PyMOL Python script that loads the backbone (N, CA, C, O; Angstrom):
from pymol import cmd

cmd.read_pdbstr("""\
ATOM      1  N   MET A   1      74.106  96.488 115.901  1.00  0.00           N
ATOM      2  CA  MET A   1      74.275  96.693 117.339  1.00  0.00           C
ATOM      3  C   MET A   1      73.061  97.658 117.910  1.00  0.00           C
ATOM      4  O   MET A   1      72.663  98.558 117.170  1.00  0.00           O
ATOM      5  N   LYS A   2      72.648  97.537 118.817  1.00  0.00           N
ATOM      6  CA  LYS A   2      71.539  97.932 119.314  1.00  0.00           C
ATOM      7  C   LYS A   2      70.669  99.379 119.600  1.00  0.00           C
ATOM      8  O   LYS A   2      69.445  99.494 119.543  1.00  0.00           O
ATOM      9  N   ASN A   3      71.749 100.537 119.953  1.00  0.00           N
ATOM     10  CA  ASN A   3      70.835 101.642 119.760  1.00  0.00           C
ATOM     11  C   ASN A   3      72.378 102.810 119.334  1.00  0.00           C
ATOM     12  O   ASN A   3      73.050 103.471 120.127  1.00  0.00           O
ATOM     13  N   MET A   4      72.487 102.720 118.187  1.00  0.00           N
ATOM     14  CA  MET A   4      73.835 103.949 117.944  1.00  0.00           C
ATOM     15  C   MET A   4      73.792 104.795 118.596  1.00  0.00           C
ATOM     16  O   MET A   4      72.615 105.142 118.695  1.00  0.00           O
ATOM     17  N   PRO A   5      74.491 105.459 119.215  1.00  0.00           N
ATOM     18  CA  PRO A   5      74.708 106.934 119.870  1.00  0.00           C
ATOM     19  C   PRO A   5      74.277 108.178 118.753  1.00  0.00           C
ATOM     20  O   PRO A   5      74.558 108.104 117.557  1.00  0.00           O
ATOM     21  N   GLN A   6      73.743 109.018 119.206  1.00  0.00           N
ATOM     22  CA  GLN A   6      73.514 110.205 118.107  1.00  0.00           C
ATOM     23  C   GLN A   6      74.460 111.497 118.824  1.00  0.00           C
ATOM     24  O   GLN A   6      74.307 112.628 118.364  1.00  0.00           O
ATOM     25  N   ILE A   7      75.127 111.343 119.602  1.00  0.00           N
ATOM     26  CA  ILE A   7      76.363 112.101 119.745  1.00  0.00           C
ATOM     27  C   ILE A   7      77.705 111.872 118.894  1.00  0.00           C
ATOM     28  O   ILE A   7      78.138 110.725 119.004  1.00  0.00           O
ATOM     29  N   LYS A   8      78.539 112.825 117.971  1.00  0.00           N
ATOM     30  CA  LYS A   8      79.476 112.490 117.552  1.00  0.00           C
ATOM     31  C   LYS A   8      80.601 111.516 118.418  1.00  0.00           C
ATOM     32  O   LYS A   8      80.864 110.332 118.207  1.00  0.00           O
ATOM     33  N   SER A   9      81.117 112.342 119.363  1.00  0.00           N
ATOM     34  CA  SER A   9      81.944 111.662 120.188  1.00  0.00           C
ATOM     35  C   SER A   9      81.876 110.442 120.851  1.00  0.00           C
ATOM     36  O   SER A   9      82.919 109.869 121.166  1.00  0.00           O
ATOM     37  N   ALA A  10      80.469 109.835 121.177  1.00  0.00           N
ATOM     38  CA  ALA A  10      80.319 108.718 121.677  1.00  0.00           C
ATOM     39  C   ALA A  10      80.154 107.968 120.303  1.00  0.00           C
ATOM     40  O   ALA A  10      80.604 106.827 120.401  1.00  0.00           O
ATOM     41  N   ILE A  11      79.841 108.141 119.525  1.00  0.00           N
ATOM     42  CA  ILE A  11      79.607 107.369 117.660  1.00  0.00           C
ATOM     43  C   ILE A  11      81.197 106.850 117.668  1.00  0.00           C
ATOM     44  O   ILE A  11      81.440 105.685 117.355  1.00  0.00           O
ATOM     45  N   LYS A  12      82.352 107.845 118.072  1.00  0.00           N
ATOM     46  CA  LYS A  12      83.830 107.503 117.748  1.00  0.00           C
ATOM     47  C   LYS A  12      84.283 106.516 118.844  1.00  0.00           C
ATOM     48  O   LYS A  12      85.080 105.599 118.648  1.00  0.00           O
ATOM     49  N   ARG A  13      83.689 106.803 120.018  1.00  0.00           N
ATOM     50  CA  ARG A  13      83.714 105.865 120.964  1.00  0.00           C
ATOM     51  C   ARG A  13      83.454 104.553 121.120  1.00  0.00           C
ATOM     52  O   ARG A  13      83.992 103.739 121.871  1.00  0.00           O
ATOM     53  N   VAL A  14      82.546 104.416 120.311  1.00  0.00           N
ATOM     54  CA  VAL A  14      81.808 103.006 119.704  1.00  0.00           C
ATOM     55  C   VAL A  14      82.839 102.369 118.913  1.00  0.00           C
ATOM     56  O   VAL A  14      83.328 101.283 119.227  1.00  0.00           O
ATOM     57  N   LYS A  15      83.171 103.028 117.899  1.00  0.00           N
ATOM     58  CA  LYS A  15      84.028 102.591 116.848  1.00  0.00           C
ATOM     59  C   LYS A  15      85.374 101.978 117.433  1.00  0.00           C
ATOM     60  O   LYS A  15      85.764 100.877 117.044  1.00  0.00           O
ATOM     61  N   THR A  16      86.168 102.824 118.509  1.00  0.00           N
ATOM     62  CA  THR A  16      87.331 102.558 118.818  1.00  0.00           C
ATOM     63  C   THR A  16      87.026 101.723 120.069  1.00  0.00           C
ATOM     64  O   THR A  16      88.019 101.498 120.760  1.00  0.00           O
ATOM     65  N   GLN A  17      85.617 101.110 120.601  1.00  0.00           N
ATOM     66  CA  GLN A  17      86.194 100.487 121.917  1.00  0.00           C
ATOM     67  C   GLN A  17      85.725  98.836 121.146  1.00  0.00           C
ATOM     68  O   GLN A  17      85.792  97.791 121.792  1.00  0.00           O
ATOM     69  N   THR A  18      85.230  98.901 119.575  1.00  0.00           N
ATOM     70  CA  THR A  18      84.758  97.736 119.157  1.00  0.00           C
ATOM     71  C   THR A  18      85.989  97.091 118.360  1.00  0.00           C
ATOM     72  O   THR A  18      86.132  95.878 118.204  1.00  0.00           O
ATOM     73  N   ALA A  19      87.114  98.373 117.735  1.00  0.00           N
ATOM     74  CA  ALA A  19      88.348  97.460 117.689  1.00  0.00           C
ATOM     75  C   ALA A  19      89.232  97.445 118.606  1.00  0.00           C
ATOM     76  O   ALA A  19      90.161  96.710 118.273  1.00  0.00           O
ATOM     77  N   SER A  20      89.408  98.018 119.823  1.00  0.00           N
ATOM     78  CA  SER A  20      90.283  97.263 120.896  1.00  0.00           C
ATOM     79  C   SER A  20      89.487  96.190 120.953  1.00  0.00           C
ATOM     80  O   SER A  20      90.055  95.177 120.543  1.00  0.00           O
ATOM     81  N   ARG A  21      87.894  95.961 121.468  1.00  0.00           N
ATOM     82  CA  ARG A  21      87.853  94.983 121.865  1.00  0.00           C
ATOM     83  C   ARG A  21      88.252  93.150 120.830  1.00  0.00           C
ATOM     84  O   ARG A  21      88.389  91.974 121.169  1.00  0.00           O
ATOM     85  N   GLU A  22      88.288  93.866 119.631  1.00  0.00           N
ATOM     86  CA  GLU A  22      88.663  92.480 118.622  1.00  0.00           C
ATOM     87  C   GLU A  22      89.966  92.333 118.887  1.00  0.00           C
ATOM     88  O   GLU A  22      90.379  91.191 119.086  1.00  0.00           O
ATOM     89  N   ALA A  23      90.945  93.540 118.947  1.00  0.00           N
ATOM     90  CA  ALA A  23      92.302  93.404 118.980  1.00  0.00           C
ATOM     91  C   ALA A  23      92.603  92.280 120.452  1.00  0.00           C
ATOM     92  O   ALA A  23      93.212  91.212 120.394  1.00  0.00           O
ATOM     93  N   ASN A  24      91.995  92.885 121.671  1.00  0.00           N
ATOM     94  CA  ASN A  24      91.962  92.009 122.898  1.00  0.00           C
ATOM     95  C   ASN A  24      91.544  91.002 122.733  1.00  0.00           C
ATOM     96  O   ASN A  24      92.031  90.250 123.577  1.00  0.00           O
ATOM     97  N   ILE A  25      90.552  90.250 121.789  1.00  0.00           N
ATOM     98  CA  ILE A  25      89.971  89.055 121.740  1.00  0.00           C
ATOM     99  C   ILE A  25      91.465  88.057 120.795  1.00  0.00           C
ATOM    100  O   ILE A  25      92.041  86.981 120.952  1.00  0.00           O
ATOM    101  N   SER A  26      91.510  88.769 120.209  1.00  0.00           N
ATOM    102  CA  SER A  26      92.847  88.127 119.131  1.00  0.00           C
ATOM    103  C   SER A  26      93.882  87.931 119.969  1.00  0.00           C
ATOM    104  O   SER A  26      94.162  86.732 119.956  1.00  0.00           O
ATOM    105  N   GLN A  27      94.608  88.564 120.718  1.00  0.00           N
ATOM    106  CA  GLN A  27      95.484  89.035 121.911  1.00  0.00           C
ATOM    107  C   GLN A  27      95.272  87.409 122.810  1.00  0.00           C
ATOM    108  O   GLN A  27      96.121  86.532 122.968  1.00  0.00           O
ATOM    109  N   MET A  28      94.100  87.434 123.195  1.00  0.00           N
ATOM    110  CA  MET A  28      93.867  86.367 124.089  1.00  0.00           C
ATOM    111  C   MET A  28      93.915  84.959 123.689  1.00  0.00           C
ATOM    112  O   MET A  28      94.473  84.097 124.369  1.00  0.00           O
ATOM    113  N   ASN A  29      93.313  84.732 122.555  1.00  0.00           N
ATOM    114  CA  ASN A  29      93.155  83.864 121.990  1.00  0.00           C
ATOM    115  C   ASN A  29      94.710  83.187 121.082  1.00  0.00           C
ATOM    116  O   ASN A  29      94.808  82.044 120.636  1.00  0.00           O
ATOM    117  N   ALA A  30      95.638  84.138 121.020  1.00  0.00           N
ATOM    118  CA  ALA A  30      97.088  83.919 120.862  1.00  0.00           C
ATOM    119  C   ALA A  30      97.452  83.175 121.920  1.00  0.00           C
ATOM    120  O   ALA A  30      97.752  81.984 121.854  1.00  0.00           O
ATOM    121  N   MET A  31      97.434  83.945 123.062  1.00  0.00           N
ATOM    122  CA  MET A  31      98.119  83.919 124.196  1.00  0.00           C
ATOM    123  C   MET A  31      97.592  81.791 124.763  1.00  0.00           C
ATOM    124  O   MET A  31      98.312  80.891 125.195  1.00  0.00           O
ATOM    125  N   ARG A  32      96.021  81.830 124.428  1.00  0.00           N
ATOM    126  CA  ARG A  32      95.804  80.935 124.698  1.00  0.00           C
ATOM    127  C   ARG A  32      95.916  79.402 123.702  1.00  0.00           C
ATOM    128  O   ARG A  32      95.644  78.225 123.944  1.00  0.00           O
ATOM    129  N   THR A  33      96.459  80.134 122.501  1.00  0.00           N
ATOM    130  CA  THR A  33      96.688  78.762 121.509  1.00  0.00           C
ATOM    131  C   THR A  33      98.108  78.630 121.672  1.00  0.00           C
ATOM    132  O   THR A  33      98.524  77.500 121.418  1.00  0.00           O
ATOM    133  N   ALA A  34      99.210  79.716 122.126  1.00  0.00           N
ATOM    134  CA  ALA A  34     100.474  78.998 122.361  1.00  0.00           C
ATOM    135  C   ALA A  34     100.464  78.300 123.829  1.00  0.00           C
ATOM    136  O   ALA A  34     101.352  77.497 124.119  1.00  0.00           O
ATOM    137  N   VAL A  35      99.744  78.531 124.467  1.00  0.00           N
ATOM    138  CA  VAL A  35     100.244  77.794 125.650  1.00  0.00           C
ATOM    139  C   VAL A  35      99.471  76.499 125.504  1.00  0.00           C
ATOM    140  O   VAL A  35      99.978  75.589 126.160  1.00  0.00           O
ATOM    141  N   LYS A  36      98.299  76.137 124.772  1.00  0.00           N
ATOM    142  CA  LYS A  36      98.048  74.746 124.222  1.00  0.00           C
ATOM    143  C   LYS A  36      99.075  73.899 123.556  1.00  0.00           C
ATOM    144  O   LYS A  36      99.380  72.733 123.808  1.00  0.00           O
ATOM    145  N   LYS A  37      99.665  74.905 122.441  1.00  0.00           N
ATOM    146  CA  LYS A  37     100.848  74.074 121.788  1.00  0.00           C
ATOM    147  C   LYS A  37     101.888  73.442 122.831  1.00  0.00           C
ATOM    148  O   LYS A  37     102.193  72.256 122.961  1.00  0.00           O
ATOM    149  N   PHE A  38     102.336  74.528 123.517  1.00  0.00           N
ATOM    150  CA  PHE A  38     103.018  73.916 124.824  1.00  0.00           C
ATOM    151  C   PHE A  38     102.636  72.779 125.209  1.00  0.00           C
ATOM    152  O   PHE A  38     103.446  71.853 125.271  1.00  0.00           O
ATOM    153  N   LYS A  39     101.196  72.602 125.579  1.00  0.00           N
ATOM    154  CA  LYS A  39     100.642  71.707 126.655  1.00  0.00           C
ATOM    155  C   LYS A  39     100.942  70.344 125.624  1.00  0.00           C
ATOM    156  O   LYS A  39     101.637  69.374 125.927  1.00  0.00           O
ATOM    157  N   VAL A  40     100.430  70.497 124.710  1.00  0.00           N
ATOM    158  CA  VAL A  40     100.684  69.434 123.774  1.00  0.00           C
ATOM    159  C   VAL A  40     101.892  68.664 123.668  1.00  0.00           C
ATOM    160  O   VAL A  40     102.132  67.488 123.941  1.00  0.00           O
ATOM    161  N   ALA A  41     102.613  69.620 123.198  1.00  0.00           N
ATOM    162  CA  ALA A  41     103.629  69.250 123.016  1.00  0.00           C
ATOM    163  C   ALA A  41     104.813  68.614 123.745  1.00  0.00           C
ATOM    164  O   ALA A  41     105.646  67.854 123.253  1.00  0.00           O
ATOM    165  N   ASP A  42     104.731  69.123 125.191  1.00  0.00           N
ATOM    166  CA  ASP A  42     105.046  68.657 126.568  1.00  0.00           C
ATOM    167  C   ASP A  42     104.584  67.350 126.631  1.00  0.00           C
ATOM    168  O   ASP A  42     105.489  66.570 126.929  1.00  0.00           O
ATOM    169  N   GLU A  43     103.435  66.798 126.447  1.00  0.00           N
ATOM    170  CA  GLU A  43     102.598  65.947 126.649  1.00  0.00           C
ATOM    171  C   GLU A  43     103.622  64.527 125.738  1.00  0.00           C
ATOM    172  O   GLU A  43     104.137  63.529 126.241  1.00  0.00           O
ATOM    173  N   SER A  44     103.609  64.896 124.560  1.00  0.00           N
ATOM    174  CA  SER A  44     104.076  63.995 123.728  1.00  0.00           C
ATOM    175  C   SER A  44     105.580  63.927 123.564  1.00  0.00           C
ATOM    176  O   SER A  44     106.131  63.247 122.698  1.00  0.00           O
ATOM    177  N   ASN A  45     106.172  64.639 124.410  1.00  0.00           N
ATOM    178  CA  ASN A  45     107.919  64.913 124.735  1.00  0.00           C
ATOM    179  C   ASN A  45     108.213  65.144 123.346  1.00  0.00           C
ATOM    180  O   ASN A  45     108.763  64.216 122.752  1.00  0.00           O
ATOM    181  N   ALA A  46     107.925  66.320 122.638  1.00  0.00           N
ATOM    182  CA  ALA A  46     108.422  66.823 121.621  1.00  0.00           C
ATOM    183  C   ALA A  46     109.483  67.150 121.495  1.00  0.00           C
ATOM    184  O   ALA A  46     109.974  67.009 122.615  1.00  0.00           O
ATOM    185  N   ASP A  47     110.547  67.680 120.554  1.00  0.00           N
ATOM    186  CA  ASP A  47     111.988  68.328 120.738  1.00  0.00           C
ATOM    187  C   ASP A  47     111.809  69.824 120.861  1.00  0.00           C
ATOM    188  O   ASP A  47     112.637  70.483 121.489  1.00  0.00           O
ATOM    189  N   ASN A  48     110.506  70.520 120.147  1.00  0.00           N
ATOM    190  CA  ASN A  48     110.252  71.909 119.878  1.00  0.00           C
ATOM    191  C   ASN A  48     109.672  72.182 121.282  1.00  0.00           C
ATOM    192  O   ASN A  48     109.398  73.379 121.374  1.00  0.00           O
ATOM    193  N   ALA A  49     109.402  71.529 122.352  1.00  0.00           N
ATOM    194  CA  ALA A  49     108.636  71.885 123.562  1.00  0.00           C
ATOM    195  C   ALA A  49     109.807  73.629 124.333  1.00  0.00           C
ATOM    196  O   ALA A  49     109.466  74.738 124.744  1.00  0.00           O
ATOM    197  N   GLN A  50     110.911  73.063 124.190  1.00  0.00           N
ATOM    198  CA  GLN A  50     111.506  74.123 124.911  1.00  0.00           C
ATOM    199  C   GLN A  50     111.106  75.473 123.911  1.00  0.00           C
ATOM    200  O   GLN A  50     110.771  76.426 124.615  1.00  0.00           O
ATOM    201  N   ASP A  51     111.077  75.682 122.888  1.00  0.00           N
ATOM    202  CA  ASP A  51     110.781  76.523 122.060  1.00  0.00           C
ATOM    203  C   ASP A  51     109.400  77.424 121.787  1.00  0.00           C
ATOM    204  O   ASP A  51     109.217  78.519 121.255  1.00  0.00           O
ATOM    205  N   LEU A  52     108.341  76.242 122.528  1.00  0.00           N
ATOM    206  CA  LEU A  52     107.138  76.346 122.368  1.00  0.00           C
ATOM    207  C   LEU A  52     106.783  77.105 123.980  1.00  0.00           C
ATOM    208  O   LEU A  52     105.810  77.827 124.193  1.00  0.00           O
ATOM    209  N   PHE A  53     107.679  76.782 124.842  1.00  0.00           N
ATOM    210  CA  PHE A  53     107.695  77.144 126.482  1.00  0.00           C
ATOM    211  C   PHE A  53     108.043  78.981 126.341  1.00  0.00           C
ATOM    212  O   PHE A  53     107.599  79.896 127.036  1.00  0.00           O
ATOM    213  N   LYS A  54     108.932  79.021 125.245  1.00  0.00           N
ATOM    214  CA  LYS A  54     109.497  80.876 125.396  1.00  0.00           C
ATOM    215  C   LYS A  54     108.214  81.166 124.762  1.00  0.00           C
ATOM    216  O   LYS A  54     107.303  81.407 125.554  1.00  0.00           O
ATOM    217  N   ALA A  55     107.901  81.202 123.389  1.00  0.00           N
ATOM    218  CA  ALA A  55     106.598  81.678 122.774  1.00  0.00           C
ATOM    219  C   ALA A  55     105.554  81.569 123.622  1.00  0.00           C
ATOM    220  O   ALA A  55     104.879  82.599 123.646  1.00  0.00           O
ATOM    221  N   ALA A  56     105.090  80.526 124.473  1.00  0.00           N
ATOM    222  CA  ALA A  56     103.764  80.548 125.913  1.00  0.00           C
ATOM    223  C   ALA A  56     103.841  82.109 126.601  1.00  0.00           C
ATOM    224  O   ALA A  56     103.105  83.077 126.793  1.00  0.00           O
ATOM    225  N   THR A  57     105.411  81.622 126.864  1.00  0.00           N
ATOM    226  CA  THR A  57     105.395  82.775 128.528  1.00  0.00           C
ATOM    227  C   THR A  57     105.566  84.345 127.648  1.00  0.00           C
ATOM    228  O   THR A  57     105.308  85.425 128.179  1.00  0.00           O
ATOM    229  N   ARG A  58     106.056  84.185 126.201  1.00  0.00           N
ATOM    230  CA  ARG A  58     105.836  85.411 125.837  1.00  0.00           C
ATOM    231  C   ARG A  58     104.576  86.310 125.628  1.00  0.00           C
ATOM    232  O   ARG A  58     104.417  87.510 125.851  1.00  0.00           O
ATOM    233  N   SER A  59     103.722  85.352 125.124  1.00  0.00           N
ATOM    234  CA  SER A  59     102.657  85.840 124.673  1.00  0.00           C
ATOM    235  C   SER A  59     101.763  86.102 126.367  1.00  0.00           C
ATOM    236  O   SER A  59     100.919  86.974 126.576  1.00  0.00           O
ATOM    237  N   ILE A  60     102.252  85.100 127.351  1.00  0.00           N
ATOM    238  CA  ILE A  60     101.678  85.827 128.614  1.00  0.00           C
ATOM    239  C   ILE A  60     101.963  87.263 129.243  1.00  0.00           C
ATOM    240  O   ILE A  60     101.317  88.207 129.699  1.00  0.00           O
ATOM    241  N   ASP A  61     103.278  86.905 129.017  1.00  0.00           N
ATOM    242  CA  ASP A  61     104.104  88.697 129.057  1.00  0.00           C
ATOM    243  C   ASP A  61     103.317  89.687 128.691  1.00  0.00           C
ATOM    244  O   ASP A  61     102.910  90.639 129.357  1.00  0.00           O
ATOM    245  N   MET A  62     103.022  89.248 126.987  1.00  0.00           N
ATOM    246  CA  MET A  62     102.538  90.699 126.463  1.00  0.00           C
ATOM    247  C   MET A  62     101.121  90.851 126.599  1.00  0.00           C
ATOM    248  O   MET A  62     100.587  91.872 126.166  1.00  0.00           O
ATOM    249  N   ALA A  63     100.322  89.772 127.260  1.00  0.00           N
ATOM    250  CA  ALA A  63      98.945  89.980 127.290  1.00  0.00           C
ATOM    251  C   ALA A  63      98.614  90.997 128.914  1.00  0.00           C
ATOM    252  O   ALA A  63      97.679  91.733 129.227  1.00  0.00           O
ATOM    253  N   ASN A  64      99.990  90.540 129.708  1.00  0.00           N
ATOM    254  CA  ASN A  64     100.453  90.948 131.315  1.00  0.00           C
ATOM    255  C   ASN A  64     100.282  92.507 130.746  1.00  0.00           C
ATOM    256  O   ASN A  64      99.387  93.307 131.018  1.00  0.00           O
ATOM    257  N   ALA A  65     101.369  92.666 129.918  1.00  0.00           N
ATOM    258  CA  ALA A  65     101.567  94.507 129.385  1.00  0.00           C
ATOM    259  C   ALA A  65     100.597  95.069 128.968  1.00  0.00           C
ATOM    260  O   ALA A  65     100.481  96.273 129.194  1.00  0.00           O
ATOM    261  N   LYS A  66      99.699  94.438 128.301  1.00  0.00           N
ATOM    262  CA  LYS A  66      98.568  95.207 127.783  1.00  0.00           C
ATOM    263  C   LYS A  66      97.236  95.192 128.794  1.00  0.00           C
ATOM    264  O   LYS A  66      96.110  95.639 128.576  1.00  0.00           O
ATOM    265  N   GLY A  67      97.775  94.504 129.999  1.00  0.00           N
ATOM    266  CA  GLY A  67      96.309  94.636 130.903  1.00  0.00           C
ATOM    267  C   GLY A  67      95.357  93.397 130.654  1.00  0.00           C
ATOM    268  O   GLY A  67      94.285  93.331 131.255  1.00  0.00           O
ATOM    269  N   LEU A  68      95.664  92.643 129.968  1.00  0.00           N
ATOM    270  CA  LEU A  68      94.641  92.019 129.622  1.00  0.00           C
ATOM    271  C   LEU A  68      94.398  90.547 130.609  1.00  0.00           C
ATOM    272  O   LEU A  68      93.355  89.901 130.712  1.00  0.00           O
ATOM    273  N   ILE A  69      95.486  90.333 131.149  1.00  0.00           N
ATOM    274  CA  ILE A  69      95.225  89.258 132.293  1.00  0.00           C
ATOM    275  C   ILE A  69      95.828  90.055 133.535  1.00  0.00           C
ATOM    276  O   ILE A  69      96.491  91.084 133.403  1.00  0.00           O
ATOM    277  N   HIS A  70      95.497  89.410 134.858  1.00  0.00           N
ATOM    278  CA  HIS A  70      96.596  90.065 135.845  1.00  0.00           C
ATOM    279  C   HIS A  70      97.759  89.934 136.476  1.00  0.00           C
ATOM    280  O   HIS A  70      97.894  88.726 136.667  1.00  0.00           O
ATOM    281  N   LYS A  71      98.787  90.579 136.958  1.00  0.00           N
ATOM    282  CA  LYS A  71     100.226  90.223 137.046  1.00  0.00           C
ATOM    283  C   LYS A  71     100.410  88.790 137.524  1.00  0.00           C
ATOM    284  O   LYS A  71     101.181  87.880 137.216  1.00  0.00           O
ATOM    285  N   ASN A  72      99.198  88.962 138.576  1.00  0.00           N
ATOM    286  CA  ASN A  72      99.529  87.206 139.458  1.00  0.00           C
ATOM    287  C   ASN A  72      99.108  86.024 138.643  1.00  0.00           C
ATOM    288  O   ASN A  72      99.587  84.893 138.735  1.00  0.00           O
ATOM    289  N   LYS A  73      98.046  86.460 137.742  1.00  0.00           N
ATOM    290  CA  LYS A  73      97.495  85.449 136.931  1.00  0.00           C
ATOM    291  C   LYS A  73      99.337  84.991 136.153  1.00  0.00           C
ATOM    292  O   LYS A  73     100.159  84.105 136.389  1.00  0.00           O
ATOM    293  N   ALA A  74      99.286  85.898 135.410  1.00  0.00           N
ATOM    294  CA  ALA A  74     100.788  85.493 134.520  1.00  0.00           C
ATOM    295  C   ALA A  74     101.744  84.973 135.103  1.00  0.00           C
ATOM    296  O   ALA A  74     102.481  84.155 134.551  1.00  0.00           O
ATOM    297  N   GLY A  75     101.860  85.304 136.116  1.00  0.00           N
ATOM    298  CA  GLY A  75     103.195  84.752 137.131  1.00  0.00           C
ATOM    299  C   GLY A  75     102.392  83.298 137.137  1.00  0.00           C
ATOM    300  O   GLY A  75     103.009  82.553 136.375  1.00  0.00           O
ATOM    301  N   ARG A  76     101.543  82.794 137.563  1.00  0.00           N
ATOM    302  CA  ARG A  76     101.160  82.006 138.269  1.00  0.00           C
ATOM    303  C   ARG A  76     101.251  80.809 137.062  1.00  0.00           C
ATOM    304  O   ARG A  76     101.649  79.656 137.226  1.00  0.00           O
ATOM    305  N   ASP A  77     100.665  81.552 135.546  1.00  0.00           N
ATOM    306  CA  ASP A  77     100.445  80.282 134.438  1.00  0.00           C
ATOM    307  C   ASP A  77     102.063  79.759 133.943  1.00  0.00           C
ATOM    308  O   ASP A  77     102.595  78.688 133.651  1.00  0.00           O
ATOM    309  N   LYS A  78     102.603  81.671 134.077  1.00  0.00           N
ATOM    310  CA  LYS A  78     104.537  81.040 133.486  1.00  0.00           C
ATOM    311  C   LYS A  78     104.946  79.558 134.637  1.00  0.00           C
ATOM    312  O   LYS A  78     105.532  78.543 134.260  1.00  0.00           O
ATOM    313  N   SER A  79     104.503  79.794 135.893  1.00  0.00           N
ATOM    314  CA  SER A  79     104.882  79.232 137.231  1.00  0.00           C
ATOM    315  C   SER A  79     104.566  77.739 136.685  1.00  0.00           C
ATOM    316  O   SER A  79     105.412  76.873 136.461  1.00  0.00           O
ATOM    317  N   ARG A  80     102.997  77.614 136.500  1.00  0.00           N
ATOM    318  CA  ARG A  80     102.620  76.185 136.088  1.00  0.00           C
ATOM    319  C   ARG A  80     103.343  75.603 134.612  1.00  0.00           C
ATOM    320  O   ARG A  80     103.725  74.444 134.452  1.00  0.00           O
ATOM    321  N   LEU A  81     103.408  76.464 133.812  1.00  0.00           N
ATOM    322  CA  LEU A  81     104.213  75.978 132.541  1.00  0.00           C
ATOM    323  C   LEU A  81     105.717  75.531 133.011  1.00  0.00           C
ATOM    324  O   LEU A  81     106.111  74.382 132.809  1.00  0.00           O
ATOM    325  N   ALA A  82     106.469  76.447 133.606  1.00  0.00           N
ATOM    326  CA  ALA A  82     107.782  76.009 133.948  1.00  0.00           C
ATOM    327  C   ALA A  82     107.933  74.774 134.509  1.00  0.00           C
ATOM    328  O   ALA A  82     108.830  74.033 134.106  1.00  0.00           O
ATOM    329  N   ALA A  83     106.848  74.296 135.776  1.00  0.00           N
ATOM    330  CA  ALA A  83     106.774  73.199 136.107  1.00  0.00           C
ATOM    331  C   ALA A  83     106.674  72.034 135.494  1.00  0.00           C
ATOM    332  O   ALA A  83     107.317  71.033 135.809  1.00  0.00           O
ATOM    333  N   LEU A  84     105.680  72.126 134.385  1.00  0.00           N
ATOM    334  CA  LEU A  84     105.050  70.935 133.364  1.00  0.00           C
ATOM    335  C   LEU A  84     106.842  70.470 132.607  1.00  0.00           C
ATOM    336  O   LEU A  84     107.263  69.314 132.573  1.00  0.00           O
ATOM    337  N   LEU A  85     107.562  71.613 132.119  1.00  0.00           N
ATOM    338  CA  LEU A  85     108.665  71.822 131.207  1.00  0.00           C
ATOM    339  C   LEU A  85     109.521  70.982 132.361  1.00  0.00           C
ATOM    340  O   LEU A  85     109.809  69.818 132.083  1.00  0.00           O
ATOM    341  N   ASN A  86     109.826  71.376 133.297  1.00  0.00           N
ATOM    342  CA  ASN A  86     111.498  70.921 134.670  1.00  0.00           C
ATOM    343  C   ASN A  86     110.897  69.175 134.906  1.00  0.00           C
ATOM    344  O   ASN A  86     111.746  68.331 135.192  1.00  0.00           O
ATOM    345  N   LYS A  87     109.373  68.732 134.759  1.00  0.00           N
ATOM    346  CA  LYS A  87     109.114  67.589 135.668  1.00  0.00           C
ATOM    347  C   LYS A  87     109.522  66.283 134.687  1.00  0.00           C
ATOM    348  O   LYS A  87     109.429  65.134 135.119  1.00  0.00           O
TER     349      LYS A  87
END
""", "prot")
cmd.dss("prot")
cmd.show_as("cartoon", "prot")
cmd.util.cbc("prot")
cmd.orient("prot")
């Protein structure tokens, strides 16, 4: 860390910010991975594409609920995945 704060409440805030940042990064990575898995399965016409679609939309919804992505982006991404699944 660059400069650690001196005030006790600020020190606590740095700790909570670090923890939440790591949790947010992990959640976003999980969402991106689920979407990529579905896209790869869809391209190869895999049997489990429907299950991976459910997992991807669920992870997008979770990221939206936690405020990691905007609700319009969540809807747009889910719409695009559904279009891929139905083509």
